[in-house]
N, C-alpha and C positions, 0 to 999 in steps of 0.2 A: 579892757582888752589886754592882750599879751600875757598868756599864762605860760609862756616859754620859760623853762629853767634850764634849757640847754641851747647851745649855739647851733643855728641851722646852717648858715654859711654855705648854702648851695648843696645841701644833701639831696639825694634823689629819692623820689617816690613815683607812684603811678596813679592813673585816674580810676581804673577798675576793671573794665571788661578785657577779656582775653578770648582768642578764637578756639582754644582747646576744648575737647570734650572730656579729657581725663583730668580730674581735679588734682590728682597727685602730681602730674606733670606740670600743670599750671602753677601750683603752689611752689614746687621746687624751683622753677624758673624765677619767680618773684623773689623768693628768699635768697637765691643765688646772686641775682643782680642788684637787688635793693635790700640788703641785709639790715640797714639801719632804720629805714622807715618802710617796711613792706606793706602792701595793700592787698587785701583779700581779693581773689579773682572772681568776677562775675562771668559765668560761662554761658553766654547767650546762644552758642551753637549746640550746647549739650541738650537743651530742652527749652520749649516755649515758656516753661515756668520760670526760666532765668532771663527772659526778656526784661529790660529795665523797668517796664511798667507793671508787668505781671508779677515780678519778683516781690514787690512790696504791696501788692493788692490784696493779699490774703486777709480775710476777715473784714474787708470793707463792706458796708451795707449795700446789698443789691448787686454785688459784683458777679459777673457771668463770664466764664471762660468757655468758648466753644469754637471748634475749627480754627484754632490759632487766632482767635479774635477775642479782645477783652472789651467789655462794656458794662454799664450799670443799668439794671432793669428798674426804671422809675414806676412801672405799673404795679410793682409789688408794694405791699405796705411796709415801709421802711422805718416806721415810728419806733418799734421795739429795738431793732439793731442800732438805730441812731441813739436811742436812749442809753443803751448799753455802752456804746462808744463814748458818749459824754460822761457817763458814770466812771468808766475806766480812766478817762482823761482827768477828771476832777480828783480822783483818788490816786492818780499816777500808778495805776495797776498795769504793769507791762507784760505780765506773763501771757496774756491773751494776744499780745502783739509780736510774739516770737515769729521769726522767719524760719519755717520748717525746712528740714533737710532736702526735700525734693525741689524746693524753690531756690536753694543756695548751697549746693554741695561743696563748692569751693570754699565757702565760709567755714564750714565745719571741719574740713580737712586742714584749712589754714590754722584754726585754733589748736588742732592737735600737733601741727608741725612747728609752731613757734617754740624756739628753744629757750627763750628768756635768758639769753646769755650775750646780748649785744645790741638788741633792738633799742633804739632811742625812743621810738614810738611805733605804734601800729595804726594803720589807716583803714577806715571803712567808709562806705558811701551809701547814700539813700537818694532815690529819685525825688526831685523837688516838686512842690505843689503846683507851680506854674506849668512846667512841662507835662506833668501827669494830668493836670486839669485841662490842658489844651488837647492832649492826645486821646485821652479816654473820654468817650461820650456816653450819653444815655441811649435808650432804644430809638430815639428820634434823631440821632446824630448830633445832638447838641452837646458841645464840650462841657464837662463838669464845672469848669472855671466860671461859666456864665450862669450857674445855678448857685445862688448865695448860700443855701443850706448845705449843698454837697461840697462846695468849695471850702467852706469853713470846717465841715466834718473831715474832709480830705487832709487839710493841714494838721488837724489834731491827730488823725490816724497816722500820718507820716511822722509826726513828733514822737508818738509812742514807739513806732518802729525804730526811730533813731535812738531813743533812750534805751530800748532793749538791746540794740546792737552795741551801743557804747558800753553797757554793763558787761556784755559777753566778752568784748575785746579787752576790757580792763581786767578781766580775770587772768589774762596771759601777759599783759604789759600795763604798767601803771599810767603811762602817758598815751593818750589816744587822739587821733584826728578823725572827725566825722565830717565828710564833705557832702553837701547837697548838690546833686548834679542837675543842672538847669540848661540844657541845650536850647530850649525854646525861648529863653530870655533874649536870644538874638532876634526874635520876631517882634519884640515889644516896640511900639511906636510905628510899626509898619501899617500898610493899608489892610493887612490881613488880621491884625490883632489890635483891638482897641480895649485897653484895660487900664484903669487909673493907677498911677504910680504909687499912691499911698496904699492901695489894696495889695499891690505886689509886695511892698515892704512888709505890710501887716501879715500876709500869708507866710512869707519867708521867716519873719521873726517868730511866728508861732512854732515852726519846726525848729529853728535855732534855739528856742527857749528850752527845748528838751535835752540839749547837749551841754554837759557841764565841763568837758575837756575842750580841746582846741576845735574851733568851728571854722569850716571852710565852705565856700561856694565855688563851683566850677561851671564856667560857661565857655563852650568851644567855638562861639562865633563872636561877631561884633555886637556890642550892646551899649546901652547907656550906663557906663561904669559907675557914674555917680549914684545910681540907685543902689547898687550892691555895696558901694563903699559907705553908705549911710546906715547899713545894717550892723549888727553886733559881731560880724565875722572877725576871726583872727587871721585868716588866710584867704586871699583872693587868687583863684586858680584860673588861668586863661590860656588860650591858644596864642602863644607868642610867636610861633613860626609864621602863621598867616595873618595875624592881626596885631603884631607887636607894637605898631605905631599908634594904635587907637588909645592906649592907656595914657599916652602923653597929651591927649586932648583934654584931660581932666587934672591938670597939675595941682590945683589947690586941694582937691579931694584926695588925691594920691598922697600928697605931702602930709596932710592931716592924718591919714590912715597910718602912714609909716611912723609919724611922730608919736603915735600911741602904741607903737610896737607891732603894728600890722606886718604881715608877711605876704610877699608876692610869690606865687608858684608859677614859674616861667615854663610854659609848655613849648619848649624850643625844638623838641625832636618830633618830626612830622609822623602822623599816623597814616600817611598815604604811601603806598609801596613804591611808586615812581619817584616821588620826592625823596624818600628814604634811601633809595638806591644811589642817588647822585650826591648825597651829603656825606661828609666825614666829620670826625670829632672836631677837627680844626675849623672846618667851615661853619659848623653849628656854634662853636665857641665864639667865632668872629661875629656871627649873626646875633648871638645873645648880647655880646658887648655893645654892638651897634644899637640894639634895641634899648638896652639899659641907658645908653648914652643920650637917647632922646629925652628920658626923664631927668638925667643929670643936667642937661641944658635948661631944664625948667626949674632948676633950683634944688633938686634932691641930691644929697651927697652920695658919692660913690661908696663910701664906707657903709652907709646905711643900706643902700641897694644891694651891696655885696654880702652883707651879713644877714639881712632879713629876707632871705630868699630860699626857695626850693627849686630843683630842676626836675621837670617831668616830661612825658610825651605830651603832644598837643591835645590829645583826647584819648578816649579808650582805644584799645587795640583789637577789639572784637571783630572788626571787619577785615582784618589782615589775614594772610596765611600764617600758619604756625611759625614758619621760618622767619617771616618778616616781623612778626610780633616779638620773637626772641631777639632779632637784630635791633628792634626799637628799644627793648629793655637794656640790651648791651650798650647801645649808643647813649642812652640816658645815663647809665652808670659811668661811661667814659667821659661824657661832657661834664658831669658832676665832679668827677675826680680831677679833670683838667682845670676846671674852674676853681676848685678848692686849693689846688696846688699853686695856681697862678696868683690868687688873691689872699690866701690865708696860710700858705706854706704847709698845707695839710695833705696827707696821702689819702 
C-alpha cells in the first residue's frame, strides 16, 4: 500500500459525475477548481450512454440497451463472447475494453485539456462490480450479482475497463488514481441484499487487481467499512458530510489502514442543493475538524489524519443544477485551501 510519492495534505478532487451536457464546459470547471488532482467528468445528462452503468457496459456479453434500459439477455448463447472475455482477461488485452467517445465524451475532452504543467495526479473512475451487479439484471429481472458466471465475468470485464482507462490517463500524467464507485455497498447486510462478505471482497479485488497506480473505492452511504478496509485500496472515499461518524465505529481497521499509508478522502462538501446553500467554507471546515476528531479520540494521530487525506464533494454532482455543481467544486477548493493553510501552512 501507499504508492504516494507526493504529500496529499488535504488536496481537492471530485467523485466524477457532473450535470453539464457540454464536455468542454465541464472539463474547464474541473481543471479550474481542482487543478492539482482533476477528475474527468461523467456527463450523465448528456446521454443515456453516460449513465454510470451503461458507460462501462460496452462489450459485455449479452448486454442490451433499449428505451433507456440496460439488461443482459441470458436467452442468447453467451459462450463465445464469454470465452473471448476470458481470453482477453488472461492475456490482459485491453484494446477491446476501450470506452468509446459516445460513452464518455468528457473523458476524451479531459485528455486533450490536461496541460501537464501542474497536476500532481489525475483521477478516473469505474463503476464497481457490486453496484453494477445489483442494478443490471437479466431478462427475468434477476440481478447479475446472483448469477455466479456473470458476476465473475462482470468483475473481469470491469477490471479490463479500469486497466484501459488507467493506461489512457497515464499518457497525460504519470500519477493516476482510479476509483471504483460502489453506491450499493450501502445495501450490504440489509434485508434487501444478502451477499457473502468474502465474495464482495473477491469481486472488488478482481477489479482492483487491474489497477497499478493508486486504487480507491468510493461509497456514498453508510456501509461496513471493515469490508473495504481489508481490500488492497490506497484511498477510502466516503460521504463525510452525512456519514462522518460511521468511520469511527471501526477504529482498529482505520488505524491499520492509515499505518500502512492509506488515505481517507473526506466527502465533506454536500451534493444536495439545499444543504450546499446553507453551508460556508468555515462551517464545512469546522464540520470536517469535528469528524476527524472522532477518529483522533479513538487513537489516530491528528498529524496522520491531516496529511493522509483528500477533500472532495460527498458524492457525484450529476444530480445538481449546473450552478450548484460549480458552487460545490468552488466550495471543495476553498475548504481544501483553508484546511491546507490551517494545518500545513500551504496556500
